[in-house]
Backbone bond lengths (Angstrom), bond angles and torsions (degrees), N, CA, C in turn:
res aa  C-N    CA-C-N  psi(-1)  N-CA   C-N-CA  omega(-1)  CA-C   N-CA-C  phi
1 M - - - 1.487 - - 1.587 108.31 -
2 R 1.301 112.62 144.30 1.433 123.00 176.82 1.497 113.49 -121.12
3 L 1.345 111.41 122.37 1.459 114.63 -170.51 1.590 106.00 -113.17
4 G 1.320 116.75 121.07 1.365 119.65 -174.15 1.580 110.88 -90.00
5 L 1.306 117.00 141.74 1.498 120.35 -179.53 1.586 108.08 -136.25
6 D 1.334 116.57 131.26 1.432 122.93 170.43 1.516 110.94 -77.01
7 V 1.354 117.26 107.57 1.429 121.28 -171.29 1.644 106.50 -71.96
8 S 1.363 116.50 -25.73 1.480 121.06 -169.42 1.596 107.74 -89.30
9 G 1.290 118.30 -11.85 1.465 119.12 -172.97 1.476 112.70 -80.82
10 G 1.426 112.75 134.02 1.376 119.47 176.57 1.508 115.63 114.07
11 D 1.319 115.49 156.58 1.548 122.11 -173.94 1.507 108.50 -59.96
12 F 1.500 118.14 -34.59 1.411 119.98 -165.70 1.468 108.33 -113.62
13 A 1.369 119.69 20.65 1.489 123.67 175.56 1.494 109.35 -73.14
14 P 1.390 115.11 156.69 1.564 129.53 -4.05 1.529 110.37 -84.70
15 K 1.396 122.23 -5.40 1.394 123.32 -177.21 1.588 110.60 -59.51
16 A 1.182 118.92 -50.05 1.526 122.16 -174.22 1.427 107.92 -66.86
17 T 1.489 116.95 -43.86 1.504 112.91 -174.94 1.527 111.69 -68.81
18 L 1.296 113.92 -36.90 1.554 116.31 -176.99 1.571 110.42 -69.01
19 E 1.401 116.93 -39.45 1.385 121.96 -179.62 1.513 108.65 -67.06
20 G 1.371 117.70 -37.93 1.537 122.86 172.66 1.426 114.63 -63.28
21 M 1.375 115.17 -34.61 1.530 115.68 167.24 1.356 121.70 -66.63
22 L 1.355 111.15 -33.66 1.545 115.41 177.18 1.568 110.16 -68.74
23 L 1.463 117.74 -33.92 1.429 119.96 175.92 1.541 110.19 -68.00
24 L 1.289 118.34 -25.26 1.471 123.17 -175.07 1.487 110.63 -79.67
25 I 1.341 120.24 -38.81 1.418 121.80 -172.17 1.548 117.93 -55.78
26 P 1.349 119.89 -35.68 1.432 122.45 174.77 1.565 111.44 -62.72
27 E 1.343 115.05 -27.62 1.554 117.94 -177.51 1.622 112.31 -92.42
28 L 1.271 116.73 2.15 1.407 119.36 177.09 1.553 110.12 -75.81
29 I 1.288 119.80 146.85 1.457 125.03 175.87 1.529 109.34 -104.32
30 R 1.357 109.24 165.69 1.485 114.47 -179.13 1.570 112.72 -45.24
31 G 1.247 122.47 136.47 1.513 130.17 174.05 1.583 107.37 90.16
32 E 1.327 125.54 -5.39 1.419 125.20 -170.94 1.527 105.80 -102.74
33 R 1.352 112.60 138.25 1.445 116.81 174.88 1.572 108.89 -150.11
34 V 1.367 112.06 163.90 1.466 116.87 -179.92 1.526 110.42 -105.77
35 V 1.380 118.63 137.89 1.306 121.12 174.41 1.503 106.24 -108.67
36 L 1.437 112.78 126.50 1.441 120.10 -172.42 1.497 111.31 -101.38
37 F 1.330 120.49 121.47 1.461 121.68 -178.12 1.664 104.55 -101.00
38 G 1.239 116.59 117.14 1.484 117.70 -178.37 1.493 110.58 175.58
39 D 1.245 114.36 -176.19 1.505 125.06 175.48 1.563 105.98 -65.44
40 E 1.294 119.81 113.86 1.500 125.04 -177.26 1.479 110.93 -58.94
41 E 1.213 117.73 -44.28 1.495 116.35 -178.60 1.487 113.73 -67.99
42 I 1.309 120.28 -39.52 1.423 121.51 170.66 1.488 115.52 -57.93
43 I 1.308 115.07 -45.67 1.501 117.84 177.02 1.468 116.09 -62.61
44 R 1.452 113.93 -43.16 1.520 119.34 -179.86 1.523 109.14 -65.85
45 N 1.242 119.39 -37.41 1.470 121.78 178.91 1.465 116.71 -67.55
46 Y 1.363 115.64 -25.91 1.434 123.06 -177.21 1.491 109.96 -86.39
47 L 1.354 120.11 -43.98 1.428 123.73 -175.81 1.521 112.22 -85.07
48 D 1.293 118.90 148.16 1.438 119.76 179.23 1.556 108.58 -87.70
49 S 1.372 117.25 164.42 1.456 122.90 -175.23 1.549 112.86 -57.66
50 A 1.411 114.30 -28.48 1.516 111.00 -177.80 1.489 115.80 -71.10
51 V 1.331 111.05 -30.18 1.563 116.59 179.13 1.515 109.43 -77.54
52 L 1.435 117.33 -37.07 1.371 119.67 -179.56 1.518 110.96 -71.59
53 N 1.312 120.63 -22.71 1.477 125.06 -173.52 1.425 110.24 -103.21
54 S 1.407 115.87 5.58 1.507 119.83 -170.17 1.480 112.37 -81.44
55 G 1.305 119.41 -10.33 1.480 121.47 -175.19 1.580 117.03 80.10
56 R 1.397 107.18 1.75 1.566 114.99 -171.98 1.609 105.21 -101.75
57 V 1.428 117.60 -6.68 1.397 114.97 -171.16 1.519 110.10 -137.11
58 E 1.374 115.69 139.71 1.458 122.99 -175.63 1.559 103.32 -134.28
59 I 1.247 116.40 137.42 1.431 125.44 -175.41 1.566 110.26 -114.69
60 V 1.466 116.18 128.78 1.299 122.15 171.41 1.469 110.55 -115.79
61 H 1.261 116.33 118.98 1.511 119.14 -174.80 1.515 112.00 -69.90
62 A 1.370 110.48 115.66 1.529 115.66 178.38 1.502 105.65 -142.50
63 P 1.310 109.31 95.44 1.553 113.96 -170.31 1.473 118.34 -78.25
64 D 1.362 113.97 -20.94 1.436 119.13 177.90 1.437 115.56 -81.42
65 I 1.376 118.11 156.12 1.459 125.54 177.14 1.501 114.52 -122.45
66 I 1.258 123.34 128.55 1.468 122.65 168.12 1.523 105.35 -85.88
67 T 1.374 115.71 102.40 1.476 118.87 179.50 1.547 114.73 -71.53
68 M 1.323 112.83 169.01 1.464 118.00 -179.32 1.511 112.52 -66.51
69 S 1.317 115.34 -18.73 1.529 116.85 177.78 1.481 114.87 -90.52
70 D 1.379 117.05 -10.17 1.456 118.55 -175.17 1.540 109.52 -75.95
71 K 1.361 115.43 146.73 1.479 119.54 175.76 1.536 104.61 -77.35
72 P 1.271 119.64 129.61 1.406 124.68 -165.35 1.579 111.71 -66.30
73 I 1.375 122.41 -45.34 1.452 122.97 -178.57 1.586 106.48 -66.20
74 K 1.349 117.57 -46.83 1.439 115.72 -177.38 1.551 110.06 -63.47
75 A 1.245 120.23 -39.58 1.516 126.19 179.75 1.430 109.97 -57.02
76 F 1.318 116.59 -40.86 1.560 115.43 -177.23 1.530 109.53 -63.07
77 Q 1.373 115.55 -34.01 1.388 118.12 -176.75 1.559 113.03 -80.52
78 S 1.277 116.03 -34.83 1.464 125.02 -173.83 1.598 112.71 -89.17
79 K 1.309 119.23 -20.52 1.364 124.33 -179.72 1.542 119.38 -126.32
80 P 1.494 111.92 62.74 1.363 112.30 -171.01 1.532 117.73 -67.87
81 E 1.409 113.01 -10.92 1.463 120.31 179.61 1.509 111.10 -95.37
82 S 1.273 116.71 10.79 1.593 117.01 -177.37 1.399 109.50 -76.01
83 T 1.394 114.56 162.60 1.468 123.54 -179.64 1.524 107.76 -60.47
84 I 1.156 121.31 -43.51 1.609 124.51 -167.91 1.528 105.35 -75.06
85 V 1.362 118.72 -41.92 1.387 117.60 175.01 1.556 116.15 -66.19
86 K 1.261 111.41 -46.62 1.497 114.89 172.78 1.488 112.89 -57.38
87 G 1.331 121.82 -41.67 1.383 127.07 -178.72 1.448 106.62 -61.03
88 F 1.241 125.46 -50.15 1.421 126.39 -177.41 1.476 112.45 -66.69
89 E 1.290 122.89 -40.66 1.328 123.40 172.88 1.484 115.96 -56.82
90 W 1.307 116.83 -39.05 1.534 122.05 175.45 1.422 111.31 -72.50
91 L 1.319 121.43 -32.01 1.424 125.03 174.01 1.461 117.47 -64.25
92 K 1.416 112.31 -41.81 1.494 124.02 -176.13 1.537 106.12 -71.25
93 S 1.339 117.53 -36.22 1.516 119.91 -176.03 1.523 110.68 -82.74
94 G 1.354 118.08 -7.02 1.344 118.47 -175.92 1.503 122.31 81.67
95 K 1.332 112.05 9.16 1.451 116.72 172.96 1.461 117.69 -73.21
96 I 1.426 118.15 -16.57 1.458 125.16 175.89 1.524 104.74 -131.97
97 D 1.334 116.31 151.35 1.454 117.84 179.87 1.589 112.29 -97.31
98 A 1.240 116.31 -9.47 1.588 118.10 174.29 1.565 106.98 -162.83
99 F 1.381 113.70 155.18 1.409 116.55 179.07 1.481 108.18 -132.29
100 S 1.328 117.51 140.47 1.468 127.44 -177.08 1.439 112.21 -128.81
101 S 1.275 119.95 143.85 1.541 125.45 175.36 1.400 111.28 -154.32
102 A 1.347 116.06 141.32 1.549 120.19 173.44 1.613 102.83 -105.74
103 G 1.337 117.49 22.36 1.466 117.15 -176.49 1.554 110.02 -90.30
104 N 1.342 111.74 -142.72 1.399 124.77 -179.16 1.515 111.30 -58.04
105 S 1.469 117.57 102.50 1.456 117.60 -176.79 1.607 117.07 -63.17
106 G 1.357 110.24 -31.84 1.452 115.12 176.82 1.558 114.74 -64.81
107 A 1.267 110.94 -36.49 1.483 120.27 179.58 1.580 106.60 -71.82
108 M 1.210 118.44 -37.78 1.488 122.78 176.66 1.476 111.43 -64.05
109 M 1.326 115.17 -41.51 1.586 117.52 173.82 1.489 110.69 -68.03
110 V 1.281 122.04 -44.26 1.445 122.90 171.05 1.535 113.56 -49.07
111 G 1.267 114.54 -49.03 1.480 112.49 179.50 1.535 114.79 -72.21
112 A 1.298 115.44 -33.83 1.509 116.19 174.76 1.474 112.63 -60.79
113 V 1.287 118.10 -44.93 1.460 121.84 -174.34 1.524 111.32 -82.93
114 H 1.284 120.91 -43.17 1.419 117.67 -174.92 1.546 120.11 -100.33
115 I 1.360 112.84 -7.03 1.504 116.22 172.72 1.559 110.38 -108.74
116 I 1.305 112.95 -48.86 1.431 115.16 -178.84 1.559 111.93 -81.38
117 N 1.426 113.41 -33.15 1.466 118.59 -178.91 1.460 119.39 75.41
118 T 1.343 114.91 144.44 1.431 117.43 174.04 1.558 112.51 -74.32
119 V 1.389 108.25 148.74 1.486 116.52 169.34 1.513 113.63 -48.87
120 P 1.302 121.29 130.35 1.379 123.40 -178.35 1.592 111.06 -55.21
121 G 1.290 119.80 124.95 1.436 130.67 -177.27 1.480 111.35 95.51
122 V 1.338 124.29 -10.61 1.471 125.47 173.13 1.504 104.95 -75.91
123 I 1.280 120.72 131.19 1.454 126.27 -177.96 1.533 108.80 -77.66
124 R 1.312 117.63 -54.27 1.360 125.71 -179.75 1.620 108.45 -143.13
125 P 1.391 117.42 133.90 1.359 116.43 169.81 1.540 120.15 -64.45
126 A 1.263 125.80 171.58 1.454 122.80 179.47 1.544 104.75 -138.00
127 S 1.389 111.28 157.05 1.423 121.63 166.14 1.471 105.72 -106.70
128 L 1.420 115.85 152.21 1.407 122.74 177.42 1.491 112.54 -138.86
129 V 1.284 114.95 167.94 1.543 123.07 171.54 1.429 106.37 -146.94
130 M 1.283 115.40 163.73 1.522 125.05 -173.73 1.593 101.51 -106.64
131 I 1.431 111.46 144.26 1.472 120.55 178.32 1.485 99.95 -121.95
132 P 1.369 117.10 133.37 1.476 118.43 172.13 1.535 116.27 -67.32
133 K 1.254 120.04 135.23 1.426 127.41 176.91 1.551 107.71 -88.19
134 L 1.326 117.35 144.88 1.405 121.91 173.12 1.662 119.36 -60.59
135 S 1.335 104.12 -28.14 1.438 113.10 178.34 1.484 118.24 -85.54
136 G 1.413 112.03 -1.45 1.541 120.94 -169.71 1.347 113.11 103.11
137 G 1.382 118.81 163.99 1.476 119.53 -174.51 1.494 113.47 70.00
138 N 1.275 114.65 -172.13 1.567 118.74 -172.66 1.544 104.90 -135.04
139 N 1.301 116.00 151.40 1.488 127.66 160.43 1.539 106.89 -98.86
140 I 1.277 116.85 162.46 1.393 121.46 179.12 1.641 105.92 -128.26
141 I 1.393 109.91 138.70 1.515 114.35 -179.21 1.669 100.61 -122.76
142 L 1.396 108.22 138.07 1.374 119.07 173.08 1.540 110.90 -151.02
143 D 1.228 115.85 145.82 1.557 135.96 0.59 1.508 108.27 -88.07
144 V 1.369 113.70 150.64 1.435 121.31 178.83 1.500 116.89 -113.28
145 G 1.384 113.47 22.55 1.447 120.75 175.21 1.499 123.40 144.64
146 T 1.387 108.04 -8.82 1.475 113.89 -179.63 1.630 114.32 -64.68
147 N 1.417 111.42 -40.94 1.379 115.95 -173.39 1.596 108.96 -129.67
148 P 1.206 122.47 83.43 1.505 123.57 -173.61 1.522 109.26 -71.07
149 D 1.306 122.43 -18.31 1.436 122.41 175.45 1.543 116.79 -115.96
150 A 1.262 113.96 42.86 1.414 119.28 -174.43 1.581 109.34 -70.34
151 K 1.366 111.01 151.18 1.489 115.18 -179.94 1.473 111.23 -101.34
152 H 1.265 122.84 -174.36 1.463 124.68 -169.59 1.492 111.44 -70.46
153 D 1.360 117.90 -38.04 1.460 119.72 -176.15 1.501 108.24 -71.82
154 V 1.352 123.15 -29.95 1.455 128.30 168.14 1.482 115.08 -57.50
155 L 1.379 114.43 -47.60 1.491 121.82 -179.04 1.525 109.29 -69.79
156 Y 1.375 114.15 -29.25 1.442 110.81 172.99 1.483 117.81 -66.49
157 Q 1.391 112.79 -34.73 1.357 118.86 -177.80 1.575 109.66 -75.17
158 Y 1.319 113.55 -27.83 1.497 113.82 176.30 1.481 110.83 -68.19
159 G 1.426 119.25 -23.14 1.464 113.99 173.47 1.501 111.99 -69.46
160 F 1.367 115.15 -36.01 1.524 118.76 174.08 1.384 116.13 -64.26
161 L 1.389 116.23 -44.57 1.483 120.13 -179.97 1.427 113.72 -66.93
162 G 1.404 114.69 -43.16 1.545 117.20 177.97 1.466 113.01 -64.59
163 S 1.351 119.98 -34.77 1.361 125.54 174.89 1.526 114.85 -58.66
164 L 1.268 114.12 -49.49 1.577 123.70 175.39 1.558 107.34 -58.38
165 Y 1.310 117.50 -49.89 1.410 118.70 177.60 1.456 117.14 -55.76
166 A 1.311 118.22 -53.42 1.436 127.67 175.35 1.578 112.55 -50.54
167 H 1.348 113.83 -44.23 1.469 117.59 179.68 1.517 112.11 -74.38
168 N 1.222 117.64 -45.34 1.597 120.32 -176.44 1.495 116.20 -83.41
169 I 1.344 116.76 -29.02 1.498 111.85 178.23 1.536 110.23 -104.14
170 L 1.343 121.43 -34.16 1.516 122.48 -178.53 1.465 111.49 -96.07
171 G 1.335 119.41 -7.58 1.408 124.23 179.67 1.561 120.48 65.96
172 V 1.432 109.52 27.68 1.338 120.26 -179.52 1.677 111.53 -79.09
173 E 1.225 120.40 121.40 1.451 122.48 173.92 1.416 113.47 -74.09
174 N 1.325 122.86 124.29 1.425 125.58 177.04 1.451 116.48 49.32
175 P 1.370 113.41 55.35 1.453 120.84 -175.79 1.569 116.81 -44.29
176 K 1.317 120.03 141.40 1.451 120.04 178.75 1.514 104.04 -96.48
177 V 1.427 113.45 130.18 1.465 123.46 -172.15 1.496 103.73 -110.11
178 G 1.336 117.92 123.38 1.436 123.32 171.77 1.561 113.52 -112.28
179 L 1.299 114.64 158.33 1.403 118.75 175.07 1.478 113.84 -111.56
180 L 1.330 119.28 121.95 1.548 120.95 -172.64 1.493 108.65 -70.98
181 N 1.329 106.30 128.13 1.533 115.29 -177.65 1.544 109.76 -148.02
182 I 1.319 117.68 177.03 1.450 122.86 177.36 1.533 116.71 -95.05
183 G 1.377 109.57 11.09 1.454 117.53 176.23 1.533 108.75 -177.99
184 E 1.398 117.12 162.64 1.394 119.74 -170.76 1.456 111.98 -84.24
185 E 1.421 115.90 -23.82 1.510 119.79 -177.14 1.450 114.36 -62.00
186 E 1.266 117.83 149.83 1.477 122.38 -173.83 1.515 111.70 -64.87
187 K 1.299 119.34 -37.69 1.545 121.69 -179.41 1.473 112.77 -80.09
188 K 1.373 124.56 -1.44 1.381 124.70 177.12 1.475 114.57 -70.30
189 G 1.450 115.70 160.06 1.493 116.51 173.12 1.299 112.54 99.72
190 N 1.334 119.17 175.03 1.486 131.88 170.51 1.524 111.45 -72.07
191 L 1.305 113.17 178.19 1.477 116.28 -177.32 1.421 116.29 -68.96
192 L 1.454 113.57 -32.94 1.425 121.16 171.44 1.462 117.62 -58.09
193 V 1.260 117.94 -45.04 1.486 123.19 -176.60 1.552 107.63 -78.89
194 Q 1.297 118.97 -34.08 1.468 120.32 175.98 1.567 111.34 -65.25
195 S 1.220 115.02 -41.37 1.454 117.36 -179.38 1.508 112.21 -72.28
196 T 1.328 116.55 -33.64 1.489 119.64 177.75 1.522 108.08 -70.88
197 Y 1.277 115.72 -33.01 1.519 115.37 -178.20 1.496 109.58 -69.47
198 Q 1.277 121.45 -28.77 1.607 124.51 174.07 1.463 108.38 -66.18
199 L 1.322 119.52 -36.99 1.436 118.05 175.33 1.407 117.56 -69.48
200 M 1.359 114.50 -36.38 1.431 119.12 -170.24 1.531 112.96 -86.39
201 K 1.359 114.80 -28.37 1.491 116.46 -170.96 1.462 118.86 -61.96
202 D 1.466 118.88 -28.25 1.406 115.34 171.24 1.414 119.91 -116.27
203 T 1.416 113.23 28.06 1.430 120.66 -174.45 1.687 107.48 -77.06
204 N 1.357 109.92 146.32 1.545 114.97 168.45 1.523 111.00 -107.36
205 T 1.287 116.07 7.01 1.521 121.81 -179.13 1.494 110.19 -73.62
206 F 1.252 119.06 -38.52 1.527 126.95 177.50 1.435 117.55 -140.47
207 N 1.265 122.59 174.87 1.497 122.68 -178.00 1.562 108.65 -96.51
208 F 1.333 112.96 85.74 1.476 114.98 178.10 1.522 111.52 -79.24
209 V 1.427 111.15 132.11 1.492 114.12 179.89 1.430 114.34 -109.55
210 G 1.416 118.05 9.77 1.418 121.57 -179.40 1.521 113.62 98.31
211 N 1.390 114.31 -168.77 1.485 121.11 174.74 1.469 114.96 -64.60
212 V 1.365 120.99 147.04 1.362 126.22 172.78 1.509 104.19 -130.72
213 E 1.350 116.37 144.32 1.521 119.12 175.61 1.500 108.59 -100.06
214 G 1.390 113.46 175.98 1.422 119.72 -175.04 1.483 112.45 -62.62
215 R 1.411 120.44 -26.48 1.433 119.53 -176.99 1.450 109.42 -82.07
216 D 1.375 124.34 -4.04 1.436 129.28 178.03 1.588 111.92 -93.43
217 L 1.330 115.29 -4.82 1.481 117.00 -176.41 1.605 113.03 -61.60
218 F 1.382 114.71 -21.75 1.541 115.42 -170.78 1.564 107.07 -112.07
219 S 1.363 115.91 8.62 1.488 120.43 179.41 1.598 110.24 -103.92
220 D 1.340 107.98 -174.69 1.549 115.64 -177.02 1.463 111.18 -93.23
221 K 1.437 119.53 9.59 1.468 120.76 -174.84 1.430 110.66 -65.57
222 A 1.322 117.29 -32.82 1.592 122.41 177.98 1.447 109.52 -142.98
223 D 1.389 117.80 141.54 1.419 120.04 171.48 1.520 109.26 -89.01
224 V 1.302 115.69 -27.73 1.503 119.06 178.17 1.526 108.27 -125.05
225 V 1.234 109.76 129.18 1.631 123.20 177.25 1.369 110.86 -104.71
226 V 1.280 127.13 119.55 1.436 132.43 -177.66 1.586 108.28 -106.71
227 C 1.336 114.34 132.24 1.479 124.57 175.25 1.462 111.85 -157.76
228 D 1.346 118.64 165.19 1.477 120.17 174.80 1.513 106.16 -72.79
229 G 1.394 115.61 165.83 1.500 124.11 -172.58 1.479 110.11 -68.57
230 F 1.421 120.40 -25.73 1.458 125.50 -177.90 1.511 105.34 -72.84
231 T 1.212 121.35 -49.16 1.415 126.93 179.24 1.552 114.51 -61.81
232 G 1.442 115.53 -50.56 1.356 124.79 -178.64 1.482 110.87 -65.72
233 N 1.234 123.38 -33.63 1.444 123.09 179.52 1.639 109.52 -69.27
234 I 1.224 113.65 -40.42 1.488 116.60 -179.94 1.442 109.08 -65.67
235 V 1.368 116.91 -43.09 1.469 120.71 -175.38 1.544 109.09 -67.23
236 I 1.306 123.16 -42.67 1.404 121.02 -173.84 1.452 111.89 -77.91
237 K 1.460 116.39 -22.30 1.412 116.49 177.64 1.526 113.39 -82.23
238 Q 1.348 115.11 -21.22 1.471 126.16 176.98 1.589 101.65 -70.56
239 I 1.334 116.81 -47.27 1.333 116.05 -175.09 1.566 113.66 -67.25
240 Q 1.380 116.41 -36.07 1.379 119.76 176.43 1.555 111.77 -65.32
241 A 1.316 116.20 -35.22 1.527 117.15 176.58 1.403 111.75 -68.80
242 M 1.316 120.96 -34.65 1.481 122.17 179.65 1.540 109.27 -66.47
243 Y 1.313 113.14 -43.81 1.523 116.18 175.75 1.480 114.19 -56.89
244 R 1.436 114.95 -40.72 1.510 114.42 -178.29 1.569 109.76 -71.72
245 I 1.249 116.98 -36.52 1.540 119.51 176.38 1.557 110.13 -59.01
246 M 1.357 114.65 -46.24 1.510 119.42 -177.73 1.524 105.67 -65.36
247 E 1.362 119.26 -43.66 1.540 119.59 179.10 1.433 107.15 -57.42
248 K 1.374 119.41 -50.97 1.461 122.08 -176.56 1.546 113.11 -52.21
249 H 1.224 114.64 -44.47 1.427 123.85 -177.64 1.522 113.96 -80.94
250 G 1.304 120.34 -4.58 1.374 123.28 178.67 1.514 116.08 68.11
251 I 1.329 117.94 36.19 1.436 121.07 -177.74 1.415 110.87 -116.21
252 L 1.226 121.97 22.90 1.627 123.78 173.19 1.481 113.45 -71.86
253 D 1.226 117.40 140.83 1.531 124.36 168.83 1.407 109.93 -123.73
254 E 1.373 117.14 -170.49 1.490 118.03 -174.43 1.363 114.10 -58.41
255 Y 1.363 117.90 -38.41 1.447 123.12 -174.26 1.551 105.05 -71.52
256 F 1.313 114.96 -63.24 1.478 115.98 -175.98 1.516 119.87 -57.24
257 S 1.290 112.90 -21.80 1.529 119.27 -179.53 1.604 108.24 -67.44
258 R 1.424 115.21 -24.77 1.442 121.85 176.53 1.448 114.40 -69.47
259 F 1.364 119.00 -6.56 1.469 120.29 174.70 1.567 116.04 -80.43
260 N 1.336 112.58 -6.34 1.437 119.70 179.59 1.513 112.84 -60.68
261 Y 1.275 119.74 117.67 1.442 125.14 -173.24 1.576 110.29 -58.89
262 E 1.276 116.09 -29.15 1.464 123.92 178.91 1.570 112.40 -51.61
263 I 1.280 116.18 -37.47 1.448 122.45 -170.67 1.592 105.16 -69.17
264 Y 1.247 120.23 -31.67 1.513 123.25 -169.82 1.623 109.12 -97.03
265 G 1.317 114.45 -29.78 1.353 114.75 172.83 1.618 115.10 91.96
266 G 1.252 121.26 -52.56 1.467 122.48 -177.37 1.477 107.65 -178.23
267 S 1.325 108.66 -175.33 1.472 118.73 -179.38 1.462 115.18 -111.33
268 P 1.327 123.58 117.54 1.458 122.97 -177.91 1.575 111.91 -73.27
269 I 1.291 115.25 148.43 1.384 117.54 171.80 1.561 103.38 -102.28
270 I 1.457 110.27 122.16 1.499 111.13 178.68 1.519 110.45 -119.84
271 G 1.379 108.66 152.61 1.504 116.56 -173.12 1.613 106.87 105.89
272 I 1.249 116.91 6.60 1.541 115.33 176.52 1.562 103.74 -116.72
273 N 1.398 108.46 173.20 1.500 114.67 -166.86 1.514 118.17 -80.72
274 Q 1.451 116.99 -11.20 1.274 123.23 175.83 1.543 114.68 -139.04
275 P 1.351 120.17 156.04 1.408 119.18 -177.16 1.605 113.44 -69.48
276 V 1.457 115.44 128.56 1.483 119.05 178.99 1.498 100.82 -138.46
277 V 1.309 116.62 133.69 1.339 125.41 178.10 1.676 106.99 -125.54
278 I 1.324 112.02 133.16 1.521 116.60 175.54 1.553 109.94 -111.98
279 G 1.200 112.93 126.10 1.478 125.15 -178.66 1.598 110.19 -89.57
280 H 1.263 111.26 157.61 1.625 117.44 170.70 1.390 111.13 -69.81
281 G 1.402 114.81 136.72 1.429 122.67 178.01 1.497 117.99 -49.13
282 I 1.302 115.41 -31.90 1.506 119.51 -176.43 1.640 103.51 -96.34
283 S 1.257 122.58 27.38 1.504 122.24 -175.29 1.424 108.95 -59.58
284 S 1.423 116.54 136.03 1.361 123.34 171.12 1.531 109.83 -91.41
285 P 1.419 116.30 179.10 1.424 120.10 177.76 1.653 113.14 -60.52
286 L 1.275 114.79 -32.40 1.464 115.80 -179.88 1.473 109.28 -77.65
287 A 1.368 121.78 -29.38 1.518 123.95 173.54 1.515 111.25 -69.07
288 I 1.344 114.24 -40.49 1.477 118.93 177.30 1.568 110.43 -61.51
289 K 1.345 116.89 -48.33 1.398 118.51 175.83 1.507 115.01 -54.01
290 N 1.302 117.66 -43.95 1.336 124.30 -172.66 1.656 109.55 -76.86
291 M 1.315 117.12 -30.31 1.317 124.83 173.52 1.524 111.22 -62.15
292 M 1.240 116.63 -35.67 1.464 125.40 -177.36 1.577 106.61 -78.74
293 L 1.293 114.77 -41.89 1.474 116.29 177.78 1.478 110.91 -62.13
294 L 1.357 120.07 -40.44 1.476 123.96 177.26 1.437 109.24 -60.22
295 S 1.432 119.36 -42.90 1.430 119.50 -175.43 1.566 110.55 -66.75
296 R 1.425 113.05 -34.07 1.429 117.50 168.86 1.539 116.88 -57.31
297 D 1.324 117.96 -50.63 1.350 124.22 179.49 1.504 110.02 -56.58
298 I 1.367 118.42 -43.59 1.474 117.33 -172.73 1.658 106.28 -73.87
299 A 1.332 115.45 -37.53 1.563 115.29 177.71 1.537 106.66 -61.95
300 S 1.310 118.16 -45.55 1.503 121.59 -171.74 1.515 111.33 -64.57
301 S 1.292 110.93 -29.79 1.536 117.09 178.21 1.530 117.84 -72.09
302 S 1.396 111.77 -23.26 1.387 120.09 -175.48 1.543 110.68 64.79
303 L 1.337 112.32 36.05 1.513 118.50 -173.08 1.555 114.11 -58.41
304 S 1.391 119.54 -35.09 1.421 127.39 -173.19 1.579 103.19 -72.70
305 E 1.298 116.58 -42.80 1.476 119.24 178.42 1.602 115.78 -63.54
306 K 1.404 108.86 -34.80 1.492 117.99 179.69 1.472 106.61 -68.67
307 I 1.314 117.89 -44.10 1.491 124.95 -175.52 1.636 107.97 -60.90
308 N 1.422 110.93 -43.28 1.356 118.37 -176.00 1.539 110.01 -63.66
309 L 1.270 115.88 -40.61 1.568 119.47 173.20 1.405 113.76 -65.88
310 A 1.374 121.02 -44.98 1.398 123.63 -171.45 1.513 114.97 -75.29
311 I 1.357 115.50 -32.48 1.431 119.71 -169.04 1.614 110.54 -69.63
312 K 1.389 112.76 -16.35 1.504 116.72 174.60 1.532 115.34 -62.69
313 D 1.348 111.64 -22.87 1.405 118.12 -175.26 1.510 111.40 -100.38
314 V 1.259 117.43 -1.40 1.454 120.06 -179.92 1.487 111.78 -86.13
315 A 1.309 113.46 126.64 1.502 117.82 179.97 1.527 105.92 -131.95
316 I 1.411 107.26 140.50 1.563 114.77 -179.24 1.520 104.30 -111.20
């Protein structure tokens, strides 16, 4: 397996990305290697000869960088030698099995949708994050920003996509899928949530357990929580902010320490034809390592292929 990494992506690149890659190497198994996309001279000057000659690392020279301020679509046209463009070209051609970056998230989405393409039948791909449960393990929430204006049929598919992810990546049998709302009752919520509920309530495609409220995010009520990207992005950033406040005041315990984003590495984009993971812009070496491990888990599970097979039986 070959895992692609954007060396230039992130606020602390290339130091953080290369140090993260060094943390990853001891956890690679036979036949696995990392393909680094970045300025070859910078990479070679940073890594020692033992790493370069280990057979675990391959370098693809990509001197340009799509910065955080670049407009994604325009950058793909004007910077063909950038790390993100090169990474997606290699992913599309099958030269790598997964691609990860903590760089420009908009550019990563453009590459995922327009170069890798969505699985046939998937209306819109989604990004997701994991939320620690009080009882142990994790729930997932999607979407967290990819589609802020999603419609009811898209949210229905998110239930399906999230269920497949929870089963194949987290190992949850028959995952419980909940719809994020302001109350448990069927008639609660805005028109989007109400119309989505009507699609979900009689489905045989996934295990729908009804509406869930914000207070249920950390419980066992649902393994998968579905919402539009606007709502999901606000929820997850609020959670991240509370973690930082608790960390600053020194009141973290074993449970709340699990909210550290570094543990999870990044947000996978699901519903596309190849594994793509987007990391946080402030990713540390530990976050980079875990982002890469997540991309390996998704690639190893053949999630995209399983979605491709299963989506044919999904009717709205």
